[in-house]
C-alpha positions, 0 to 999 in steps of 0.5 A: 832631471834633464830637457832638450835644448832642440825644439819638438822637429828634432825630437821627431826627428830622433823618434823616427829614426828610432822606430826604422832602427837607423842611427842618430847622426854624428856630426863630423869634426870639422863640424865640432866647435873648435874648443871641443875635443875630437872624439875618433870613437863612434860610441863616444862622439854620440854620448857627447852629441847627446850631452850636447843636446841636454841642458840642466833644467833650472834648479827648483830649490827645496828650501826657498827662501834659504839664501846660501853661498857656495864655494865649490866644485862644479859636481857639488855646486850644480847638485845643491841648487835643488836644495836650497837658493844659492850664489856661487862664488868664483875667486874672481868675484867673490868679494863683490857679491858676498856681502849683497847677496845676504846670504844666511851661511857659506859653504866651502869644498875642500879636496885634498888641500885645494878650494877646487877652481881656487887653489890652496886652501890658506890663499883666497878661500882664507880671505873669503871665510875671514870675510865672511866671519866680519858680516857674521855669516856662519862658515861650514867646511866639507872635506870631500875628500883627502880627508886623512889629512887634518891639515887638508883645510889649513887654517880654516877649521879655526874660523869654521862653525861646523867641519865636516869630513868625508870620511867618517873614521876620520872625524875623530882625527880632526876633533883632536886637531881642531878642538874648539870647532865642530867636526862631524862625518858627512859622506859623499851624496848625489842629486837624483835631479842631476842623475837620473834614469829618464836622461838616457832611458833604460839600460838596453838604450844607453849607448855606452858599455862600459866607462870610467869616470875619473875625479880631478886631481891626483888620484888615489894609489889604490885606483892607480893599482886597480887600474893597473891590475884589475881593470886594465886586463878585463879590457879587450875581450869580445864583450869588452873591446875597449874602455871609455874614460872620462874627465873633467877639462874645465878649470872651475873644478880643478884641485891640482894636477890631474894622474896621468892614466897608467901605462898599462890602461892608455893602451886600451883606453879611449879618452875624452873629456867633459866640461865639468863632472856635473855633467851626466855620463855616468848617465849614458853607461850601462856598467860604471867601473868605479876605479878613478877616484881621488881618495879612497872616501870618494864615491860621488861618482858611484853614487851618480851611477846609482842615481841614473840606475848604471850598474857599478863594478869597484875595486875590492878595496873600496867595496870593504868600505861602502855603506851596508845599505849600498854594499849588496847591489854594488858588484866587485871582486878579490881577483882580477879574472873574477872581476873582469866576469863581473863587468861582463856580466853586467854589459852583457845581461840586461835582467841582472843589471836592471835588477840589481841597479834598481835596488841600488837606486832605491837604497840611494835615494833612501838616504845618499842625497844631496838632501840629506846631506843638506838636512845634517848640516842644517841640523849642525847649525841648530836649524831645523831640517825640512820634511819631505812629504811622501804621503800617498792616498791610494784610491780603489774603485771596485764592484767586485767583493771577492777581490777585498782581500787581493786590495787589502794584501796589495796594500798592506804589503808596501814597504812605503809605510805612508799611506791610506787605502780609500776604497770606493764601494760601486753598488756593494753594499757592504758594512763599513765596521767589517771592512775595517775590522777585515783592513785592520787584520790585514795590516791596513792601518788608514782606511776609508771607505766611500759608498758609491751608487751602482749607476755611477761611471768608474771616473765618478768613481775615482773623484770621490776618491780623489776628493777624499785623499790628503796624501800628496801623491794619489795612486790609482789602484786596481783590485784584482792586479798584483803590486810588490812591496816597492811598488809605491816607494819607487813611484814616489821615488820618481816624482823626485828624479823627473819633475813629471806630474805624473808616473806610472808603468807603460811597460809592464807584465800581464799574467794571462791566467787561461794559459798561463803565459806571462807578458811583458808589454812596451819594454823599451818604453822604461825610464822615459816619458810618455803620454800613456801609462797603464791605468792600475798604475797611475800615480799622480800629484794629488793638487793636479789629480784634483784640479784635472778630475776624471771624466764621467765617462763609463771606460776609457776613464784613464786614457782620457784622464792621462791624454788631457794631462799630457796636452796640458803640458804634464810630463808623465813618466813611464817608470821600470817594469817590475813590482807590478802585475797586471792579472788577466782571469779566464773569463775576459768579460769580468774585466772593464777592458774585454779585450782577448788574450790573443791580442794582448801578445801582439802590438808591442808585447812579448811572451816572457815566460809561464808561470806565477810571475808574482816573486819574478817581479817583486824587486 
């Protein structure tokens, strides 16, 4: 997750430019620091300018109290900083820092025979491992690329407690070569707080079309051939007139000399560099072309793109080797002409890429984050992995008995199963045993019923539900809306990549049943912090909800809650437009918000299509 380095005045100026539709100013080359590259291309300058305005958020470790010494490339080290209390070692000062750090273990990253930024493994890295053993520290070696070579870690495996290799197919060979050491597969991963869709917003707002982000070191031969035969022929067309290529220019992650870009790529490449590959370059593009790996198993850039909800087109050899849960959501093609079409389709078609990247993002957060990898490391050392609390209490206030089956169906539909339903009955004298039976029949396993007097205002009813909530998060659902299968999953995921205290949807669909029109409201407010979200989509940290509470007022309860949260400094994140539909019946007097259908079609809204939207939004 990223925060701006400039103050409120700068943000207001940028917001005013957006409203006027004028482009953001780009610094002239003379204004750029002497050490920075001079980018002559306006889009690259714009992206570099945006990167310059961003500072990495201060990492809040998921496992406070676990101190780990790390010697790794910035891409890995910066991501791991979100997982534990970290002491980053460098080749110049490690001897003075290791013992005072009082670390509980040492982790080293190996890429193709190098410790990034340190040099070959049998030099200073070997002395570091020896010192760690003298201190009694467990040593973990992670070969993140080049694991086809069982000698890539030199003699370090002899002193390591565990050696992890990124290529699962190579683990058996490594175990045969180093029989006295535990060897296990550990695939690449990403840090959702470092690469997030909130960095640059929705894909339609990103300045870059397509980019190649290169690993450091020599390129894998498959990438070299792919750049020449698949990528270069795709560039120069109207939809993709040029190719942006990015490399790291800093020394901290070096693993030997970089391979020059192939001759076929150089004439059409707009080359640029960033200090480190941990910078969120891919977050500013609509499409990543995954064709610049330093080893076949190096999926780091692909996973970073997925975390940022950037579409990915990869080479056919790489696509075939992807994990089964990622493969359906990453594009590829076996022939150059078809490969070109896959790129151009995702550059040009927002609906295609938004739906595809949401599913890819969801799959990555389910099993391919550095948090998952750290759990594997700790388990291999005999430590109990941390258990993330993702429980949700769903609060539904209602005075409409005829909507109860819709409530039960919405909750039962959720793929995220760690939830409870708290139904607050507003003056409805219904039999609780019958309600429990109906809930069970729909598949709702955890269920509470709370009675509220008919005279109680809506805020009071919400507070009754919040007080009864036991989940880490509390979600407010309306009784007459539609919530898709992955509604809860995606909002819970948003907490892990945004640092927000409240998440929801300001961009959302409304189904106007009276005319059968489906209206998309506030489409430009996807993947960004915003003061408001739609009331029926609010999900808040439960401790925050219990502290802030809803005001005891009859209407505008949600807006009041959100306004007070924003004023107190709580970040509210507006997610994507999918998996939620606000449904308006033919009688507007039956709704708490008594606005006309015509009013809902204006002011940041557009009629998207006609007909039942539920299948369309259920992504």
